[in-house]
C-alpha positions in Angstrom: -0.5 -0.2 -0.5 2.9 2.5 1.0 5.0 1.7 -2.4 2.1 2.2 -4.6 0.8 5.5 -2.6 4.9 6.6 -2.8 4.3 5.4 -7.1 1.1 7.3 -6.9 2.7 10.7 -5.9 6.1 10.9 -8.1 4.2 10.1 -10.9 2.0 13.4 -10.4 4.8 15.5 -9.9 6.7 13.7 -13.2 3.0 15.4 -14.7 2.4 18.5 -13.3 5.4 20.4 -12.5 7.3 19.6 -15.9 4.6 22.4 -17.6 5.2 25.3 -16.3 9.0 24.5 -16.4 9.2 23.8 -20.0 7.0 27.1 -21.0 10.4 29.4 -19.7 12.5 27.0 -21.4 11.2 27.4 -24.2 10.4 31.4 -24.2 14.3 31.7 -23.3 16.0 29.1 -25.8 13.9 30.3 -29.1 15.7 33.9 -28.9 19.1 33.6 -29.3 21.6 35.5 -28.8 23.9 37.1 -31.9 27.6 35.6 -32.8 30.6 37.6 -30.2 33.0 39.3 -31.5 36.4 37.8 -32.7 39.2 38.5 -30.4 41.4 41.7 -30.5 45.0 40.5 -30.3 47.1 43.0 -28.1 51.0 43.0 -27.3 50.4 45.3 -24.1 47.1 46.6 -22.8 46.9 49.6 -24.8 47.2 53.3 -24.4 43.8 55.6 -25.0 42.9 59.1 -25.4 40.0 61.1 -23.9 37.7 62.9 -27.8 37.0 66.4 -26.5 34.0 66.8 -25.7 33.5 63.7 -24.1 34.1 61.5 -21.0 34.3 58.3 -23.7 37.9 57.3 -24.4 39.6 56.5 -27.7 42.9 53.1 -28.6 44.3 55.2 -31.2 47.0 52.6 -32.4 44.8 49.5 -33.5 42.0 49.4 -36.5 39.6 48.7 -34.3 36.8 51.3 -32.3 37.4 50.4 -29.1 36.1 52.3 -26.7 36.3 52.7 -22.9 33.0 55.0 -21.0 31.8 54.4 -17.8 34.1 51.8 -16.4 33.4 49.5 -19.3 35.2 48.9 -23.0 32.6 49.6 -25.9 33.3 47.9 -29.8 30.9 48.0 -32.3 30.7 44.9 -34.6 28.3 44.1 -38.2 26.5 46.1 -36.4 26.3 44.9 -33.6 27.8 47.1 -29.6 29.5 44.6 -26.7 31.3 45.0 -24.2 33.3 44.5 -21.4 35.4 44.8 -18.2 38.6 43.4 -20.4 40.1 45.1 -23.5 40.6 41.5 -24.8 37.8 39.4 -23.4 35.0 38.8 -21.9 32.2 40.3 -24.3 29.2 40.0 -23.5 26.7 41.0 -26.2 24.6 44.8 -25.7 21.1 45.5 -26.8 21.0 49.0 -27.7 24.1 52.1 -28.6 25.9 52.9 -25.3 24.5 56.9 -25.1 28.4 58.8 -25.3 28.9 57.2 -29.5 26.6 59.6 -30.2 28.7 62.2 -28.8 31.6 61.3 -30.5 33.2 62.4 -33.9 33.6 60.4 -36.3 36.4 61.7 -37.6 38.4 61.7 -34.5 41.1 59.7 -36.0 42.1 62.3 -39.0 42.0 64.5 -35.9 44.3 62.3 -33.6 47.2 61.2 -37.1 47.1 65.0 -37.5 47.3 66.7 -33.9 44.5 69.0 -35.3 40.6 69.5 -34.2 39.0 71.7 -35.8 41.8 74.4 -36.9 43.1 74.0 -33.0 46.6 72.7 -32.4 45.5 68.9 -30.6 48.3 68.1 -28.0 46.2 65.3 -26.5 47.2 63.4 -23.7 48.0 59.5 -23.5 47.4 57.7 -21.2 48.3 54.4 -20.1 46.2 51.6 -19.2 46.5 51.4 -15.9 46.2 54.5 -15.1 43.2 54.8 -16.7 41.6 52.8 -14.8 43.1 53.4 -11.3 41.6 57.0 -12.4 38.9 57.4 -14.3 36.4 57.2 -11.8 38.1 60.3 -10.3 38.2 61.9 -13.8 34.2 61.5 -14.3 33.2 62.9 -10.6 35.1 65.7 -10.5 34.9 66.4 -14.8 38.5 66.2 -14.9 38.2 67.9 -18.6 35.0 70.0 -18.7 37.2 71.6 -15.8 40.5 71.9 -18.2 37.8 73.1 -20.8 39.4 72.5 -23.6 40.4 68.7 -24.0 44.3 69.8 -25.2 43.1 72.1 -28.0 44.5 74.9 -28.0 42.5 78.4 -28.1 39.4 75.7 -28.2 36.0 77.2 -27.2 33.3 73.9 -27.1 30.3 73.7 -28.7 26.7 75.9 -27.4 24.7 72.9 -25.7 21.7 73.8 -29.0 25.0 73.1 -31.7 25.2 69.3 -29.8 22.3 68.2 -29.9 21.8 69.0 -33.5 25.5 67.0 -34.2 24.1 63.9 -32.3 20.7 63.7 -34.2 23.3 64.0 -37.5 25.6 61.6 -36.6 22.2 59.3 -35.4 21.1 59.9 -39.0 24.0 58.8 -40.4 24.3 55.8 -37.8 21.4 53.9 -39.0 22.1 54.1 -42.3 25.0 52.0 -42.4 24.4 48.6 -44.2 25.1 46.6 -41.3 23.3 48.6 -38.4 20.2 48.3 -40.9 20.3 44.2 -40.6 20.9 44.4 -36.9 17.9 46.0 -36.5 16.0 43.6 -39.0 16.9 40.9 -36.8 16.3 42.7 -33.2 12.3 43.5 -34.4 12.5 39.7 -35.7 12.8 38.6 -32.3 10.7 41.0 -30.4 8.0 39.8 -32.7 8.6 36.1 -32.3 8.9 36.8 -28.2 5.3 39.2 -29.2 3.6 35.3 -30.4 4.9 34.0 -27.3 4.0 36.9 -24.1 0.1 35.8 -24.9 0.4 32.5 -23.4 0.9 33.9 -20.1 -1.7 36.1 -20.2 -4.6 34.8 -20.9 -5.8 34.5 -17.0 -6.0 37.7 -16.2 -9.1 37.9 -19.2 -11.1 35.3 -17.3 -11.9 37.0 -14.7 -13.0 39.5 -16.7 -16.7 37.8 -17.0 -17.2 37.9 -13.0 -18.3 41.6 -12.9 -21.4 40.5 -15.1 -23.3 39.6 -11.8 -22.7 41.9 -9.0 -24.5 44.2 -11.6 -27.5 41.7 -11.8 -27.7 41.2 -8.2 -27.8 45.3 -7.9 -31.1 46.2 -10.2 -33.3 43.5 -8.0 -32.6 46.0 -5.2 -33.6 49.2 -7.3 -37.0 47.6 -8.3 -37.7 46.4 -4.4 -37.2 49.8 -3.4 -39.7 51.4 -5.7 -42.8 50.5 -3.5 -41.3 52.5 -0.7 -42.4 56.2 -2.5 -45.8 54.8 -2.7 -46.4 54.8 1.9 -46.7 58.8 2.3 -50.2 57.7 0.6 -50.5 55.5 3.4 -51.2 58.4 6.2 -52.5 60.7 3.8 -55.8 58.1 3.5 -56.2 57.2 7.7 -56.0 60.9 7.9 -59.2 61.6 6.4 -61.3 59.2 7.7 -59.8 61.0 11.3 -61.0 64.4 9.7 -64.4 62.7 9.3 -64.6 61.0 12.8 -64.0 64.8 14.5 -66.3 66.4 12.2 -69.3 64.0 12.8 -68.5 64.2 16.7 -68.8 68.4 15.8 
């Protein structure tokens, strides 16, 4: 008897438990992540320079655009963004565009090569990786580069905020027109459609609760009908008052 009871309990657990578990696994597995970028080989930790009018740093000695910003290393590969706490490994897919990117001048390499930033001498400072890791947070909190005012550019006046916002919009439009970025955006939209098809499976339960409000309205309707006879009650005292008045007249 005990064996039969134990077997029944095990069978019930096998039937009931895997159902929600399998549903959750299908949602996550059906949306694959894009491939990781190839590794970048470094002979030594890269040195960086800060890009004027930003808190973004870039490694100028490699062909890949490798940025450092807000404690992360960032790279763009085939229209997709990746980030890591390490410059040479640990890359993970980032499903967005980092906010610093549209502040970066697309022609920064030419400015770096010529030591010239829009007609002004650019005496940039090459920062070793160890010094960057030790100081980037303090530099950002203390707004080190803003306090210097020129980011190493002689006699340079930062652009007004309105002009900076216009440049950001232009760079964003140019970025979205890249073929590899458009291809990645199409992939993102396909994944979103897949997730939207799967979401209604878990959203059917709230719809079952809506009809419960209908019986409440039906119960309230008879209560209003029962109160209608109460309006005729004042007529009864008047009918009783007539005989009393008649009796008084009769007595008189």
